[in-house]
C-alpha positions in Angstrom: 166.6 8.4 48.6 164.0 11.0 49.3 166.7 13.7 49.3 168.5 12.5 46.2 166.0 13.7 43.5 165.8 17.3 44.7 169.6 17.3 45.2 170.1 15.9 41.7 167.9 18.7 40.2 169.8 21.5 41.8 173.1 19.7 41.1 172.4 19.8 37.4 171.7 23.5 37.5 174.8 24.2 39.7 177.1 22.3 37.3 176.4 24.9 34.7 177.2 27.9 36.9 180.4 27.3 38.9 178.8 25.0 41.5 176.4 27.7 42.6 172.6 27.7 42.8 170.1 30.3 43.9 167.1 29.7 46.0 164.9 31.0 43.2 166.3 28.6 40.7 165.8 25.7 43.1 162.2 26.8 43.7 161.6 26.9 39.9 162.7 23.3 39.6 160.1 22.3 42.2 162.3 21.8 45.2 160.1 22.7 48.3 161.4 25.2 50.9 161.5 22.5 53.6 163.5 20.1 51.4 165.9 22.9 50.5 166.3 23.8 54.2 167.2 20.1 55.0 169.8 20.1 52.3 171.3 23.2 53.9 171.1 21.7 57.4 172.8 18.5 56.3 175.6 20.5 54.7 174.8 19.4 51.2 174.7 23.0 50.2 176.2 26.1 51.9 175.2 29.7 51.9 177.5 32.0 50.0 175.4 35.2 49.8 171.7 36.0 50.4 169.8 33.6 48.2 173.0 32.0 46.7 174.4 28.7 47.7 177.3 26.4 46.8 177.0 22.7 46.3 179.0 20.5 48.6 182.0 19.0 46.8 182.1 21.9 44.2 185.7 22.9 43.7 187.0 26.2 44.6 186.0 28.9 42.1 187.8 32.2 41.4 186.0 35.5 41.9 183.3 33.7 43.9 181.9 36.9 45.4 181.3 38.7 42.1 179.8 35.6 40.6 177.3 35.4 43.5 176.5 39.1 43.2 175.8 38.7 39.5 173.5 35.7 40.1 171.6 37.7 42.7 170.7 40.4 40.2 168.5 38.0 38.3 168.2 35.0 40.6 165.5 33.0 38.8 167.4 32.6 35.5 170.3 30.2 35.0 173.6 31.9 34.1 173.7 30.4 30.6 170.3 31.8 29.6 171.4 35.4 30.3 174.5 35.7 28.1 172.6 36.6 24.9 170.3 39.1 26.6 171.0 42.6 25.5 169.7 43.9 28.8 172.1 41.7 30.8 174.1 43.2 33.7 177.7 43.2 32.5 180.7 43.1 34.9 182.6 46.4 34.6 185.0 48.9 36.1 187.2 47.6 38.9 185.4 44.2 38.9 186.3 43.8 35.2 189.9 44.7 35.9 189.9 42.0 38.6 188.6 39.4 36.2 191.2 40.3 33.6 193.8 40.2 36.4 195.2 43.7 35.6 196.2 46.5 37.9 195.9 46.5 41.6 192.6 48.3 42.2 190.5 47.2 45.2 187.7 45.0 44.0 185.6 44.8 47.2 182.8 46.7 45.5 181.2 44.6 42.7 180.5 46.7 39.7 178.1 46.1 36.8 176.7 48.1 33.9 173.1 47.6 32.7 170.4 49.6 30.9 167.9 48.3 33.3 167.3 49.6 36.9 168.2 46.7 39.2 167.1 46.5 42.8 169.8 45.4 45.3 170.2 46.1 49.0 173.9 45.2 49.0 176.2 48.0 50.0 179.1 46.3 48.1 177.3 46.3 44.8 177.4 49.3 42.5 175.2 49.5 39.4 176.1 51.8 36.6 173.3 52.7 34.2 174.3 52.4 30.6 174.5 50.1 27.6 177.3 47.8 26.5 176.9 46.8 22.9 177.8 43.3 21.8 181.1 44.6 20.4 182.1 46.0 23.7 181.6 42.9 25.8 183.0 39.4 26.0 182.4 36.3 28.0 185.3 36.0 30.4 185.5 33.1 32.9 181.9 32.4 32.2 180.7 36.0 33.0 179.7 38.8 30.7 182.5 41.4 31.0 183.2 44.7 29.3 185.9 44.5 26.7 189.2 45.7 28.0 189.3 48.9 26.0 185.8 49.8 27.2 186.8 49.0 30.8 189.7 51.5 30.6 187.4 54.2 29.3 184.9 53.4 32.1 187.6 53.7 34.7 188.6 57.1 33.3 185.0 58.2 33.4 184.9 57.2 37.0 187.9 59.4 37.8 190.2 56.6 38.8 193.8 57.8 39.4 195.7 58.2 36.0 198.7 56.2 37.4 196.4 53.2 38.1 194.7 53.5 34.7 198.1 53.8 33.0 199.3 50.6 34.6 196.1 48.8 33.7 196.4 50.0 30.1 199.9 48.7 29.7 199.0 45.3 31.2 196.0 45.1 28.9 198.2 45.6 25.9 201.0 43.4 27.2 198.5 40.5 27.7 196.7 41.2 24.4 193.4 41.6 26.1 192.7 44.4 23.6 194.5 46.1 20.7 196.2 49.5 20.9 193.9 50.9 18.2 190.8 49.9 20.2 192.2 51.3 23.4 193.1 54.6 21.7 189.5 54.9 20.2 187.8 54.2 23.5 189.9 56.7 25.5 189.9 59.5 22.8 187.0 61.2 24.5 189.2 62.0 27.5 192.2 63.4 25.6 191.3 67.0 26.1 191.0 66.7 29.9 194.7 65.5 29.9 195.8 68.5 27.9 195.9 66.8 24.5 194.0 67.8 21.3 190.3 66.9 21.4 189.8 63.3 20.4 193.5 62.4 20.2 193.4 59.0 21.8 196.8 58.0 20.4 198.4 60.9 22.3 196.6 59.9 25.5 197.7 56.3 25.0 201.3 57.4 24.5 201.0 59.3 27.8 199.8 56.3 29.6 202.5 54.1 28.2 205.2 56.6 29.2 203.5 57.0 32.6 203.5 53.3 33.4 206.8 52.4 31.8 207.5 48.7 31.3 208.9 46.5 28.6 206.5 47.5 25.8 207.8 48.3 22.3 206.5 51.9 22.5 206.9 52.7 18.9 205.2 49.5 17.7 202.3 50.1 20.1 201.8 53.7 18.8 202.1 52.7 15.2 199.4 50.0 15.7 197.2 52.6 17.5 197.5 54.9 14.5 196.6 52.0 12.2 200.0 52.2 10.5 
């Protein structure tokens, strides 16, 4: 009975963030360090990453490591309180591609964009300094993630292999994660580096579609990208 009240407090928090709880969140609810340690010792919670724990009985969750890394960035605040924050860390680059389920880039480095300078000692977390306006991000699987067109542009800016970006571009359009017009607008800034006229995002999109191949209706995609 003595253990049930603290356990209930953190269970309520964890229910809203994929069965996960941070030590800082537990502390904020008034759970003493010794009580938290007993919960851990008895197997009622298990450590997932430094300061991040999973409740016993919580179902398997996808992308567990990137979720834990995101919680670590601002460990005291519950996940749902962060989503409207303009300074939030947004899942980006290869981590965003992994959440969308496109391409085959390695996602063992957890990548985020934020205008703030975040402190992390993790070697597998990469922070990109920048802004992601509301129109360039969505909530995907409960996490703030760059919109797919923005993700493609970020990958190009990060010098990811064109073949890999082309494959991701085609899969984004196939799955309607973003529209050809939006993708063309976001990648237009890279057109000249691929030998196309400056700002010609449609030409670069056409290049990626041809490079990746696949069952796409090429002409319909390009017409939509042109706004026809």
